[in-house]
PyMOL Python script that loads the backbone (N, CA, C, O; Angstrom):
from pymol import cmd

cmd.read_pdbstr("""\
ATOM      1  N   UNK A   1    -224.067 110.993 -55.800  1.00  0.00           N
ATOM      2  CA  UNK A   1    -223.586 110.131 -54.738  1.00  0.00           C
ATOM      3  C   UNK A   1    -224.707 109.371 -54.072  1.00  0.00           C
ATOM      4  O   UNK A   1    -225.739 109.850 -53.602  1.00  0.00           O
ATOM      5  N   UNK A   2    -224.305 108.012 -54.112  1.00  0.00           N
ATOM      6  CA  UNK A   2    -225.485 106.912 -53.760  1.00  0.00           C
ATOM      7  C   UNK A   2    -224.891 106.523 -52.334  1.00  0.00           C
ATOM      8  O   UNK A   2    -223.692 106.362 -52.108  1.00  0.00           O
ATOM      9  N   UNK A   3    -225.785 106.416 -51.532  1.00  0.00           N
ATOM     10  CA  UNK A   3    -225.721 105.685 -50.199  1.00  0.00           C
ATOM     11  C   UNK A   3    -226.554 104.630 -50.186  1.00  0.00           C
ATOM     12  O   UNK A   3    -227.749 104.927 -50.191  1.00  0.00           O
ATOM     13  N   UNK A   4    -226.222 103.235 -50.169  1.00  0.00           N
ATOM     14  CA  UNK A   4    -227.114 102.259 -50.277  1.00  0.00           C
ATOM     15  C   UNK A   4    -226.481 101.139 -49.221  1.00  0.00           C
ATOM     16  O   UNK A   4    -225.266 100.959 -49.145  1.00  0.00           O
ATOM     17  N   UNK A   5    -227.418 100.431 -48.439  1.00  0.00           N
ATOM     18  CA  UNK A   5    -227.041  99.434 -47.642  1.00  0.00           C
ATOM     19  C   UNK A   5    -226.195  99.864 -46.412  1.00  0.00           C
ATOM     20  O   UNK A   5    -225.604  98.945 -45.844  1.00  0.00           O
ATOM     21  N   UNK A   6    -226.062 100.970 -45.973  1.00  0.00           N
ATOM     22  CA  UNK A   6    -225.258 101.549 -44.947  1.00  0.00           C
ATOM     23  C   UNK A   6    -226.090 101.399 -43.617  1.00  0.00           C
ATOM     24  O   UNK A   6    -227.285 101.119 -43.522  1.00  0.00           O
ATOM     25  N   UNK A   7    -225.274 101.626 -42.715  1.00  0.00           N
ATOM     26  CA  UNK A   7    -225.804 101.739 -41.248  1.00  0.00           C
ATOM     27  C   UNK A   7    -225.100 102.942 -40.354  1.00  0.00           C
ATOM     28  O   UNK A   7    -223.886 103.064 -40.197  1.00  0.00           O
ATOM     29  N   UNK A   8    -226.087 103.773 -39.820  1.00  0.00           N
ATOM     30  CA  UNK A   8    -225.738 105.031 -38.991  1.00  0.00           C
ATOM     31  C   UNK A   8    -226.465 105.337 -38.061  1.00  0.00           C
ATOM     32  O   UNK A   8    -227.601 104.881 -38.191  1.00  0.00           O
ATOM     33  N   UNK A   9    -226.266 106.030 -36.999  1.00  0.00           N
ATOM     34  CA  UNK A   9    -226.915 106.538 -35.813  1.00  0.00           C
ATOM     35  C   UNK A   9    -227.315 107.925 -36.177  1.00  0.00           C
ATOM     36  O   UNK A   9    -228.065 108.497 -35.386  1.00  0.00           O
ATOM     37  N   UNK A  10    -226.961 108.508 -37.166  1.00  0.00           N
ATOM     38  CA  UNK A  10    -227.404 109.916 -37.276  1.00  0.00           C
ATOM     39  C   UNK A  10    -227.221 110.987 -36.087  1.00  0.00           C
ATOM     40  O   UNK A  10    -227.858 112.036 -35.989  1.00  0.00           O
ATOM     41  N   UNK A  11    -226.409 110.606 -35.362  1.00  0.00           N
ATOM     42  CA  UNK A  11    -226.038 111.439 -33.985  1.00  0.00           C
ATOM     43  C   UNK A  11    -225.337 112.669 -34.521  1.00  0.00           C
ATOM     44  O   UNK A  11    -224.187 112.427 -34.888  1.00  0.00           O
ATOM     45  N   UNK A  12    -225.722 113.903 -34.659  1.00  0.00           N
ATOM     46  CA  UNK A  12    -225.283 115.048 -35.437  1.00  0.00           C
ATOM     47  C   UNK A  12    -225.099 115.799 -34.233  1.00  0.00           C
ATOM     48  O   UNK A  12    -226.034 115.894 -33.437  1.00  0.00           O
ATOM     49  N   UNK A  13    -223.640 116.519 -33.942  1.00  0.00           N
ATOM     50  CA  UNK A  13    -223.770 117.390 -32.966  1.00  0.00           C
ATOM     51  C   UNK A  13    -224.333 118.637 -32.878  1.00  0.00           C
ATOM     52  O   UNK A  13    -224.566 119.219 -33.938  1.00  0.00           O
ATOM     53  N   UNK A  14    -224.632 119.236 -31.711  1.00  0.00           N
ATOM     54  CA  UNK A  14    -225.528 120.226 -31.526  1.00  0.00           C
ATOM     55  C   UNK A  14    -225.165 121.531 -32.592  1.00  0.00           C
ATOM     56  O   UNK A  14    -226.092 122.145 -33.120  1.00  0.00           O
ATOM     57  N   UNK A  15    -223.992 121.827 -32.809  1.00  0.00           N
ATOM     58  CA  UNK A  15    -223.139 123.036 -33.588  1.00  0.00           C
ATOM     59  C   UNK A  15    -223.359 122.670 -34.938  1.00  0.00           C
ATOM     60  O   UNK A  15    -222.976 123.533 -35.729  1.00  0.00           O
ATOM     61  N   UNK A  16    -223.935 121.503 -35.524  1.00  0.00           N
ATOM     62  CA  UNK A  16    -224.047 121.292 -36.955  1.00  0.00           C
ATOM     63  C   UNK A  16    -225.551 121.224 -37.371  1.00  0.00           C
ATOM     64  O   UNK A  16    -226.381 120.405 -36.976  1.00  0.00           O
ATOM     65  N   UNK A  17    -225.736 122.274 -38.267  1.00  0.00           N
ATOM     66  CA  UNK A  17    -227.139 122.361 -38.771  1.00  0.00           C
ATOM     67  C   UNK A  17    -227.664 120.995 -39.148  1.00  0.00           C
ATOM     68  O   UNK A  17    -226.875 120.192 -39.645  1.00  0.00           O
ATOM     69  N   UNK A  18    -228.999 120.642 -38.943  1.00  0.00           N
ATOM     70  CA  UNK A  18    -229.717 119.375 -39.372  1.00  0.00           C
ATOM     71  C   UNK A  18    -230.125 119.566 -40.677  1.00  0.00           C
ATOM     72  O   UNK A  18    -230.683 120.597 -41.051  1.00  0.00           O
ATOM     73  N   UNK A  19    -229.843 118.497 -41.483  1.00  0.00           N
ATOM     74  CA  UNK A  19    -230.321 118.809 -42.943  1.00  0.00           C
ATOM     75  C   UNK A  19    -231.516 117.658 -43.276  1.00  0.00           C
ATOM     76  O   UNK A  19    -231.784 116.744 -42.496  1.00  0.00           O
ATOM     77  N   UNK A  20    -232.024 117.820 -44.265  1.00  0.00           N
ATOM     78  CA  UNK A  20    -233.281 116.950 -44.784  1.00  0.00           C
ATOM     79  C   UNK A  20    -232.672 115.440 -45.036  1.00  0.00           C
ATOM     80  O   UNK A  20    -233.446 114.486 -45.116  1.00  0.00           O
ATOM     81  N   UNK A  21    -231.368 115.282 -45.148  1.00  0.00           N
ATOM     82  CA  UNK A  21    -230.926 113.934 -45.343  1.00  0.00           C
ATOM     83  C   UNK A  21    -230.036 113.521 -44.095  1.00  0.00           C
ATOM     84  O   UNK A  21    -229.463 114.330 -43.365  1.00  0.00           O
ATOM     85  N   UNK A  22    -230.005 112.036 -43.950  1.00  0.00           N
ATOM     86  CA  UNK A  22    -229.064 111.622 -43.063  1.00  0.00           C
ATOM     87  C   UNK A  22    -227.684 112.083 -42.956  1.00  0.00           C
ATOM     88  O   UNK A  22    -227.093 112.557 -43.926  1.00  0.00           O
ATOM     89  N   UNK A  23    -227.104 111.944 -41.692  1.00  0.00           N
ATOM     90  CA  UNK A  23    -225.710 112.233 -41.629  1.00  0.00           C
ATOM     91  C   UNK A  23    -225.476 113.747 -41.302  1.00  0.00           C
ATOM     92  O   UNK A  23    -226.357 114.606 -41.305  1.00  0.00           O
ATOM     93  N   UNK A  24    -224.145 113.939 -41.017  1.00  0.00           N
ATOM     94  CA  UNK A  24    -223.660 115.220 -40.560  1.00  0.00           C
ATOM     95  C   UNK A  24    -222.804 115.706 -41.859  1.00  0.00           C
ATOM     96  O   UNK A  24    -222.065 114.903 -42.429  1.00  0.00           O
ATOM     97  N   UNK A  25    -222.917 116.868 -42.242  1.00  0.00           N
ATOM     98  CA  UNK A  25    -222.164 117.488 -43.203  1.00  0.00           C
ATOM     99  C   UNK A  25    -221.657 118.934 -42.439  1.00  0.00           C
ATOM    100  O   UNK A  25    -222.203 120.031 -42.561  1.00  0.00           O
ATOM    101  N   UNK A  26    -220.544 118.634 -41.679  1.00  0.00           N
ATOM    102  CA  UNK A  26    -220.300 119.933 -40.913  1.00  0.00           C
ATOM    103  C   UNK A  26    -219.511 120.895 -42.094  1.00  0.00           C
ATOM    104  O   UNK A  26    -218.979 120.534 -43.144  1.00  0.00           O
ATOM    105  N   UNK A  27    -219.645 122.208 -41.524  1.00  0.00           N
ATOM    106  CA  UNK A  27    -218.739 123.328 -42.112  1.00  0.00           C
ATOM    107  C   UNK A  27    -217.195 123.134 -41.903  1.00  0.00           C
ATOM    108  O   UNK A  27    -216.741 122.605 -40.888  1.00  0.00           O
ATOM    109  N   UNK A  28    -216.444 123.587 -42.908  1.00  0.00           N
ATOM    110  CA  UNK A  28    -215.040 123.495 -42.791  1.00  0.00           C
ATOM    111  C   UNK A  28    -214.512 124.382 -41.466  1.00  0.00           C
ATOM    112  O   UNK A  28    -213.507 124.183 -40.785  1.00  0.00           O
ATOM    113  N   UNK A  29    -215.479 125.371 -41.341  1.00  0.00           N
ATOM    114  CA  UNK A  29    -214.833 126.316 -39.983  1.00  0.00           C
ATOM    115  C   UNK A  29    -216.162 126.475 -39.145  1.00  0.00           C
ATOM    116  O   UNK A  29    -217.142 127.158 -39.442  1.00  0.00           O
ATOM    117  N   UNK A  30    -215.979 125.730 -38.089  1.00  0.00           N
ATOM    118  CA  UNK A  30    -217.061 125.874 -37.033  1.00  0.00           C
ATOM    119  C   UNK A  30    -217.517 127.410 -36.711  1.00  0.00           C
ATOM    120  O   UNK A  30    -218.679 127.811 -36.647  1.00  0.00           O
ATOM    121  N   UNK A  31    -216.502 128.059 -36.551  1.00  0.00           N
ATOM    122  CA  UNK A  31    -216.485 129.399 -35.930  1.00  0.00           C
ATOM    123  C   UNK A  31    -217.192 130.302 -37.060  1.00  0.00           C
ATOM    124  O   UNK A  31    -217.827 131.294 -36.702  1.00  0.00           O
ATOM    125  N   UNK A  32    -217.097 129.995 -38.303  1.00  0.00           N
ATOM    126  CA  UNK A  32    -217.702 130.541 -39.248  1.00  0.00           C
ATOM    127  C   UNK A  32    -218.468 129.752 -40.371  1.00  0.00           C
ATOM    128  O   UNK A  32    -217.944 129.689 -41.484  1.00  0.00           O
ATOM    129  N   UNK A  33    -219.461 129.256 -40.182  1.00  0.00           N
ATOM    130  CA  UNK A  33    -220.171 128.577 -40.828  1.00  0.00           C
ATOM    131  C   UNK A  33    -220.383 128.708 -42.455  1.00  0.00           C
ATOM    132  O   UNK A  33    -220.632 127.764 -43.205  1.00  0.00           O
ATOM    133  N   UNK A  34    -220.230 130.086 -42.835  1.00  0.00           N
ATOM    134  CA  UNK A  34    -220.303 130.719 -44.227  1.00  0.00           C
ATOM    135  C   UNK A  34    -219.146 129.940 -44.949  1.00  0.00           C
ATOM    136  O   UNK A  34    -219.388 129.595 -46.106  1.00  0.00           O
ATOM    137  N   UNK A  35    -217.983 129.634 -44.449  1.00  0.00           N
ATOM    138  CA  UNK A  35    -216.910 129.132 -45.028  1.00  0.00           C
ATOM    139  C   UNK A  35    -217.160 127.593 -45.421  1.00  0.00           C
ATOM    140  O   UNK A  35    -216.355 127.004 -46.143  1.00  0.00           O
ATOM    141  N   UNK A  36    -218.246 127.004 -44.943  1.00  0.00           N
ATOM    142  CA  UNK A  36    -218.351 125.631 -44.855  1.00  0.00           C
ATOM    143  C   UNK A  36    -218.117 124.915 -46.381  1.00  0.00           C
ATOM    144  O   UNK A  36    -217.746 125.497 -47.400  1.00  0.00           O
ATOM    145  N   UNK A  37    -218.432 123.541 -46.232  1.00  0.00           N
ATOM    146  CA  UNK A  37    -218.252 122.787 -47.532  1.00  0.00           C
ATOM    147  C   UNK A  37    -219.360 123.135 -48.474  1.00  0.00           C
ATOM    148  O   UNK A  37    -219.178 122.936 -49.675  1.00  0.00           O
ATOM    149  N   UNK A  38    -220.577 123.676 -48.017  1.00  0.00           N
ATOM    150  CA  UNK A  38    -221.445 124.036 -49.159  1.00  0.00           C
ATOM    151  C   UNK A  38    -222.472 122.574 -48.896  1.00  0.00           C
ATOM    152  O   UNK A  38    -222.313 121.621 -48.134  1.00  0.00           O
ATOM    153  N   UNK A  39    -223.426 122.854 -49.766  1.00  0.00           N
ATOM    154  CA  UNK A  39    -224.533 121.918 -49.635  1.00  0.00           C
ATOM    155  C   UNK A  39    -224.202 120.593 -50.856  1.00  0.00           C
ATOM    156  O   UNK A  39    -223.936 120.839 -52.033  1.00  0.00           O
ATOM    157  N   UNK A  40    -224.278 119.370 -50.347  1.00  0.00           N
ATOM    158  CA  UNK A  40    -223.950 118.358 -51.311  1.00  0.00           C
ATOM    159  C   UNK A  40    -225.211 118.280 -52.267  1.00  0.00           C
ATOM    160  O   UNK A  40    -226.348 118.629 -51.947  1.00  0.00           O
ATOM    161  N   UNK A  41    -224.872 117.829 -53.343  1.00  0.00           N
ATOM    162  CA  UNK A  41    -225.825 117.526 -54.460  1.00  0.00           C
ATOM    163  C   UNK A  41    -225.946 116.114 -54.983  1.00  0.00           C
ATOM    164  O   UNK A  41    -225.045 115.288 -54.842  1.00  0.00           O
ATOM    165  N   UNK A  42    -226.962 115.893 -55.523  1.00  0.00           N
ATOM    166  CA  UNK A  42    -227.399 114.516 -56.261  1.00  0.00           C
ATOM    167  C   UNK A  42    -227.203 113.476 -55.281  1.00  0.00           C
ATOM    168  O   UNK A  42    -226.476 112.531 -55.590  1.00  0.00           O
ATOM    169  N   UNK A  43    -227.780 113.515 -54.073  1.00  0.00           N
ATOM    170  CA  UNK A  43    -227.716 112.425 -53.106  1.00  0.00           C
ATOM    171  C   UNK A  43    -228.825 111.556 -53.339  1.00  0.00           C
ATOM    172  O   UNK A  43    -229.868 112.021 -53.798  1.00  0.00           O
ATOM    173  N   UNK A  44    -228.685 110.084 -53.014  1.00  0.00           N
ATOM    174  CA  UNK A  44    -229.551 109.044 -53.480  1.00  0.00           C
ATOM    175  C   UNK A  44    -229.296 108.088 -52.196  1.00  0.00           C
ATOM    176  O   UNK A  44    -228.224 107.496 -52.067  1.00  0.00           O
ATOM    177  N   UNK A  45    -230.230 107.987 -51.362  1.00  0.00           N
ATOM    178  CA  UNK A  45    -230.390 107.070 -50.223  1.00  0.00           C
ATOM    179  C   UNK A  45    -231.366 105.962 -50.461  1.00  0.00           C
ATOM    180  O   UNK A  45    -232.537 106.274 -50.677  1.00  0.00           O
ATOM    181  N   UNK A  46    -230.974 104.552 -50.443  1.00  0.00           N
ATOM    182  CA  UNK A  46    -231.782 103.512 -50.415  1.00  0.00           C
ATOM    183  C   UNK A  46    -231.209 102.499 -49.686  1.00  0.00           C
ATOM    184  O   UNK A  46    -230.006 102.240 -49.651  1.00  0.00           O
ATOM    185  N   UNK A  47    -232.258 101.824 -48.996  1.00  0.00           N
ATOM    186  CA  UNK A  47    -231.962 100.440 -48.216  1.00  0.00           C
ATOM    187  C   UNK A  47    -230.980 100.649 -47.061  1.00  0.00           C
ATOM    188  O   UNK A  47    -230.246  99.761 -46.628  1.00  0.00           O
ATOM    189  N   UNK A  48    -231.034 101.934 -46.590  1.00  0.00           N
ATOM    190  CA  UNK A  48    -230.051 102.064 -45.398  1.00  0.00           C
ATOM    191  C   UNK A  48    -230.758 101.803 -44.034  1.00  0.00           C
ATOM    192  O   UNK A  48    -231.987 101.761 -43.978  1.00  0.00           O
ATOM    193  N   UNK A  49    -230.039 101.642 -43.026  1.00  0.00           N
ATOM    194  CA  UNK A  49    -230.532 101.403 -41.672  1.00  0.00           C
ATOM    195  C   UNK A  49    -230.075 102.435 -40.704  1.00  0.00           C
ATOM    196  O   UNK A  49    -228.917 102.593 -40.319  1.00  0.00           O
ATOM    197  N   UNK A  50    -231.281 103.220 -40.307  1.00  0.00           N
ATOM    198  CA  UNK A  50    -230.699 104.020 -39.111  1.00  0.00           C
ATOM    199  C   UNK A  50    -230.961 103.416 -37.750  1.00  0.00           C
ATOM    200  O   UNK A  50    -231.986 102.918 -37.283  1.00  0.00           O
ATOM    201  N   UNK A  51    -229.670 103.607 -37.206  1.00  0.00           N
ATOM    202  CA  UNK A  51    -229.455 103.004 -35.842  1.00  0.00           C
ATOM    203  C   UNK A  51    -229.902 103.877 -34.681  1.00  0.00           C
ATOM    204  O   UNK A  51    -229.444 105.017 -34.743  1.00  0.00           O
ATOM    205  N   UNK A  52    -230.721 103.611 -33.587  1.00  0.00           N
ATOM    206  CA  UNK A  52    -230.831 104.534 -32.430  1.00  0.00           C
ATOM    207  C   UNK A  52    -229.533 105.245 -32.044  1.00  0.00           C
ATOM    208  O   UNK A  52    -228.481 104.614 -31.940  1.00  0.00           O
ATOM    209  N   UNK A  53    -229.609 106.501 -31.841  1.00  0.00           N
ATOM    210  CA  UNK A  53    -228.438 107.198 -31.432  1.00  0.00           C
ATOM    211  C   UNK A  53    -228.220 106.770 -29.993  1.00  0.00           C
ATOM    212  O   UNK A  53    -227.059 106.770 -29.585  1.00  0.00           O
ATOM    213  N   UNK A  54    -229.151 106.423 -29.217  1.00  0.00           N
ATOM    214  CA  UNK A  54    -228.751 106.180 -27.791  1.00  0.00           C
ATOM    215  C   UNK A  54    -228.035 104.661 -27.630  1.00  0.00           C
ATOM    216  O   UNK A  54    -227.290 104.388 -26.688  1.00  0.00           O
ATOM    217  N   UNK A  55    -228.329 103.872 -28.534  1.00  0.00           N
ATOM    218  CA  UNK A  55    -227.707 102.606 -28.230  1.00  0.00           C
ATOM    219  C   UNK A  55    -227.408 101.777 -29.586  1.00  0.00           C
ATOM    220  O   UNK A  55    -227.812 100.641 -29.833  1.00  0.00           O
ATOM    221  N   UNK A  56    -226.472 102.744 -30.546  1.00  0.00           N
ATOM    222  CA  UNK A  56    -225.963 102.154 -31.880  1.00  0.00           C
ATOM    223  C   UNK A  56    -225.526 100.784 -31.766  1.00  0.00           C
ATOM    224  O   UNK A  56    -226.101  99.866 -32.351  1.00  0.00           O
ATOM    225  N   UNK A  57    -224.466 100.620 -30.984  1.00  0.00           N
ATOM    226  CA  UNK A  57    -223.720  99.428 -30.768  1.00  0.00           C
ATOM    227  C   UNK A  57    -224.690  98.197 -30.430  1.00  0.00           C
ATOM    228  O   UNK A  57    -224.507  97.106 -30.971  1.00  0.00           O
ATOM    229  N   UNK A  58    -225.631  98.393 -29.602  1.00  0.00           N
ATOM    230  CA  UNK A  58    -226.411  97.137 -29.289  1.00  0.00           C
ATOM    231  C   UNK A  58    -227.301  96.822 -30.545  1.00  0.00           C
ATOM    232  O   UNK A  58    -227.503  95.649 -30.859  1.00  0.00           O
ATOM    233  N   UNK A  59    -227.870  97.933 -31.312  1.00  0.00           N
ATOM    234  CA  UNK A  59    -228.736  97.666 -32.350  1.00  0.00           C
ATOM    235  C   UNK A  59    -228.039  96.977 -33.370  1.00  0.00           C
ATOM    236  O   UNK A  59    -228.536  96.007 -33.942  1.00  0.00           O
ATOM    237  N   UNK A  60    -226.691  97.512 -33.681  1.00  0.00           N
ATOM    238  CA  UNK A  60    -225.963  97.067 -34.850  1.00  0.00           C
ATOM    239  C   UNK A  60    -225.490  95.633 -34.524  1.00  0.00           C
ATOM    240  O   UNK A  60    -225.276  94.938 -35.518  1.00  0.00           O
ATOM    241  N   UNK A  61    -225.271  95.012 -33.218  1.00  0.00           N
ATOM    242  CA  UNK A  61    -224.853  93.762 -32.923  1.00  0.00           C
ATOM    243  C   UNK A  61    -226.143  92.809 -33.105  1.00  0.00           C
ATOM    244  O   UNK A  61    -226.060  91.590 -33.247  1.00  0.00           O
ATOM    245  N   UNK A  62    -227.313  93.521 -33.082  1.00  0.00           N
ATOM    246  CA  UNK A  62    -228.752  92.609 -33.171  1.00  0.00           C
ATOM    247  C   UNK A  62    -229.183  92.441 -34.742  1.00  0.00           C
ATOM    248  O   UNK A  62    -230.161  91.788 -35.103  1.00  0.00           O
ATOM    249  N   UNK A  63    -228.309  93.126 -35.598  1.00  0.00           N
ATOM    250  CA  UNK A  63    -228.705  93.105 -36.932  1.00  0.00           C
ATOM    251  C   UNK A  63    -227.470  92.310 -37.333  1.00  0.00           C
ATOM    252  O   UNK A  63    -226.336  92.722 -37.087  1.00  0.00           O
ATOM    253  N   UNK A  64    -227.755  90.988 -38.052  1.00  0.00           N
ATOM    254  CA  UNK A  64    -226.590  90.335 -38.863  1.00  0.00           C
ATOM    255  C   UNK A  64    -225.845  91.023 -39.764  1.00  0.00           C
ATOM    256  O   UNK A  64    -224.621  90.900 -39.723  1.00  0.00           O
ATOM    257  N   UNK A  65    -226.413  91.800 -40.655  1.00  0.00           N
ATOM    258  CA  UNK A  65    -225.707  92.490 -41.603  1.00  0.00           C
ATOM    259  C   UNK A  65    -224.770  93.561 -41.043  1.00  0.00           C
ATOM    260  O   UNK A  65    -223.625  93.731 -41.462  1.00  0.00           O
ATOM    261  N   UNK A  66    -225.362  94.295 -40.029  1.00  0.00           N
ATOM    262  CA  UNK A  66    -224.458  95.301 -39.444  1.00  0.00           C
ATOM    263  C   UNK A  66    -223.318  94.623 -38.675  1.00  0.00           C
ATOM    264  O   UNK A  66    -222.206  95.152 -38.644  1.00  0.00           O
ATOM    265  N   UNK A  67    -223.585  93.394 -38.017  1.00  0.00           N
ATOM    266  CA  UNK A  67    -222.609  93.030 -37.185  1.00  0.00           C
ATOM    267  C   UNK A  67    -221.418  92.195 -38.067  1.00  0.00           C
ATOM    268  O   UNK A  67    -220.296  91.885 -37.666  1.00  0.00           O
ATOM    269  N   UNK A  68    -221.955  91.964 -39.241  1.00  0.00           N
ATOM    270  CA  UNK A  68    -221.139  91.547 -40.248  1.00  0.00           C
ATOM    271  C   UNK A  68    -220.027  92.383 -40.791  1.00  0.00           C
ATOM    272  O   UNK A  68    -218.909  91.964 -41.091  1.00  0.00           O
ATOM    273  N   UNK A  69    -220.523  93.796 -40.900  1.00  0.00           N
ATOM    274  CA  UNK A  69    -219.714  94.812 -41.416  1.00  0.00           C
ATOM    275  C   UNK A  69    -218.479  95.102 -40.043  1.00  0.00           C
ATOM    276  O   UNK A  69    -217.267  95.217 -40.225  1.00  0.00           O
ATOM    277  N   UNK A  70    -219.050  95.158 -38.964  1.00  0.00           N
ATOM    278  CA  UNK A  70    -218.069  95.135 -37.844  1.00  0.00           C
ATOM    279  C   UNK A  70    -216.965  94.329 -37.584  1.00  0.00           C
ATOM    280  O   UNK A  70    -215.834  94.650 -37.219  1.00  0.00           O
ATOM    281  N   UNK A  71    -217.573  92.946 -37.886  1.00  0.00           N
ATOM    282  CA  UNK A  71    -216.934  91.857 -37.816  1.00  0.00           C
ATOM    283  C   UNK A  71    -215.568  91.740 -38.885  1.00  0.00           C
ATOM    284  O   UNK A  71    -214.509  91.172 -38.618  1.00  0.00           O
ATOM    285  N   UNK A  72    -215.886  92.382 -40.048  1.00  0.00           N
ATOM    286  CA  UNK A  72    -214.958  92.202 -41.238  1.00  0.00           C
ATOM    287  C   UNK A  72    -214.061  93.670 -41.497  1.00  0.00           C
ATOM    288  O   UNK A  72    -213.346  93.927 -42.466  1.00  0.00           O
ATOM    289  N   UNK A  73    -214.335  94.488 -40.360  1.00  0.00           N
ATOM    290  CA  UNK A  73    -213.740  95.843 -40.466  1.00  0.00           C
ATOM    291  C   UNK A  73    -212.419  95.713 -39.987  1.00  0.00           C
ATOM    292  O   UNK A  73    -212.214  94.861 -39.123  1.00  0.00           O
ATOM    293  N   UNK A  74    -211.328  96.532 -40.469  1.00  0.00           N
ATOM    294  CA  UNK A  74    -210.000  96.598 -39.885  1.00  0.00           C
ATOM    295  C   UNK A  74    -209.010  95.993 -40.792  1.00  0.00           C
ATOM    296  O   UNK A  74    -209.323  95.859 -41.975  1.00  0.00           O
ATOM    297  N   UNK A  75    -207.932  95.639 -40.408  1.00  0.00           N
ATOM    298  CA  UNK A  75    -206.905  95.055 -41.337  1.00  0.00           C
ATOM    299  C   UNK A  75    -207.067  93.627 -41.825  1.00  0.00           C
ATOM    300  O   UNK A  75    -207.577  92.771 -41.101  1.00  0.00           O
ATOM    301  N   UNK A  76    -206.677  93.395 -42.927  1.00  0.00           N
ATOM    302  CA  UNK A  76    -206.903  91.979 -43.387  1.00  0.00           C
ATOM    303  C   UNK A  76    -206.260  90.935 -42.381  1.00  0.00           C
ATOM    304  O   UNK A  76    -205.460  91.341 -41.538  1.00  0.00           O
ATOM    305  N   UNK A  77    -206.559  89.768 -42.451  1.00  0.00           N
ATOM    306  CA  UNK A  77    -206.119  88.716 -41.411  1.00  0.00           C
ATOM    307  C   UNK A  77    -204.402  88.882 -41.371  1.00  0.00           C
ATOM    308  O   UNK A  77    -203.711  89.164 -40.391  1.00  0.00           O
ATOM    309  N   UNK A  78    -203.988  88.624 -42.694  1.00  0.00           N
ATOM    310  CA  UNK A  78    -202.523  88.595 -42.927  1.00  0.00           C
ATOM    311  C   UNK A  78    -201.807  89.766 -42.234  1.00  0.00           C
ATOM    312  O   UNK A  78    -200.711  89.492 -41.745  1.00  0.00           O
ATOM    313  N   UNK A  79    -202.245  91.004 -42.118  1.00  0.00           N
ATOM    314  CA  UNK A  79    -201.712  92.140 -41.554  1.00  0.00           C
ATOM    315  C   UNK A  79    -202.108  92.045 -39.986  1.00  0.00           C
ATOM    316  O   UNK A  79    -201.233  92.317 -39.163  1.00  0.00           O
ATOM    317  N   UNK A  80    -203.248  91.712 -39.599  1.00  0.00           N
ATOM    318  CA  UNK A  80    -203.702  91.668 -38.315  1.00  0.00           C
ATOM    319  C   UNK A  80    -202.614  90.784 -37.415  1.00  0.00           C
ATOM    320  O   UNK A  80    -202.265  91.206 -36.313  1.00  0.00           O
ATOM    321  N   UNK A  81    -202.205  89.787 -37.841  1.00  0.00           N
ATOM    322  CA  UNK A  81    -201.176  89.166 -37.119  1.00  0.00           C
ATOM    323  C   UNK A  81    -199.929  89.920 -36.866  1.00  0.00           C
ATOM    324  O   UNK A  81    -199.402  89.914 -35.753  1.00  0.00           O
ATOM    325  N   UNK A  82    -199.411  90.616 -37.945  1.00  0.00           N
ATOM    326  CA  UNK A  82    -198.239  91.413 -37.926  1.00  0.00           C
ATOM    327  C   UNK A  82    -198.355  92.456 -37.064  1.00  0.00           C
ATOM    328  O   UNK A  82    -197.348  92.857 -36.481  1.00  0.00           O
ATOM    329  N   UNK A  83    -199.490  93.000 -36.873  1.00  0.00           N
ATOM    330  CA  UNK A  83    -199.952  94.067 -35.691  1.00  0.00           C
ATOM    331  C   UNK A  83    -200.159  93.553 -34.517  1.00  0.00           C
ATOM    332  O   UNK A  83    -200.534  94.329 -33.638  1.00  0.00           O
ATOM    333  N   UNK A  84    -199.979  92.167 -34.195  1.00  0.00           N
ATOM    334  CA  UNK A  84    -200.171  91.562 -32.945  1.00  0.00           C
ATOM    335  C   UNK A  84    -201.743  91.805 -32.545  1.00  0.00           C
ATOM    336  O   UNK A  84    -202.043  92.168 -31.407  1.00  0.00           O
ATOM    337  N   UNK A  85    -202.686  91.587 -33.529  1.00  0.00           N
ATOM    338  CA  UNK A  85    -204.061  91.664 -33.388  1.00  0.00           C
ATOM    339  C   UNK A  85    -204.556  90.176 -33.352  1.00  0.00           C
ATOM    340  O   UNK A  85    -203.935  89.343 -34.012  1.00  0.00           O
ATOM    341  N   UNK A  86    -205.480  89.864 -32.722  1.00  0.00           N
ATOM    342  CA  UNK A  86    -206.168  88.450 -32.748  1.00  0.00           C
ATOM    343  C   UNK A  86    -206.839  88.231 -34.027  1.00  0.00           C
ATOM    344  O   UNK A  86    -207.437  87.175 -34.238  1.00  0.00           O
TER     345      UNK A  86
END
""", "prot")
cmd.dss("prot")
cmd.show_as("cartoon", "prot")
cmd.util.cbc("prot")
cmd.orient("prot")
């Protein structure tokens, strides 16, 4: 699995074990982590941007590529009108 050109704040809840790679891979059952999803394999991370966990929105807004992702997120314009969105 390849993760390329992404943005994330890597804020992982305290109950989730930290990994050597970014992001959270929570177990399927928080009460019994042994029943979890297991370790991911064959991960590749290139060209990603780690946003500060305390102010990810501000950091994303200051980065043109990250701001463009947010601006283009959500329903397509033709559906936005139908949903009463600007």
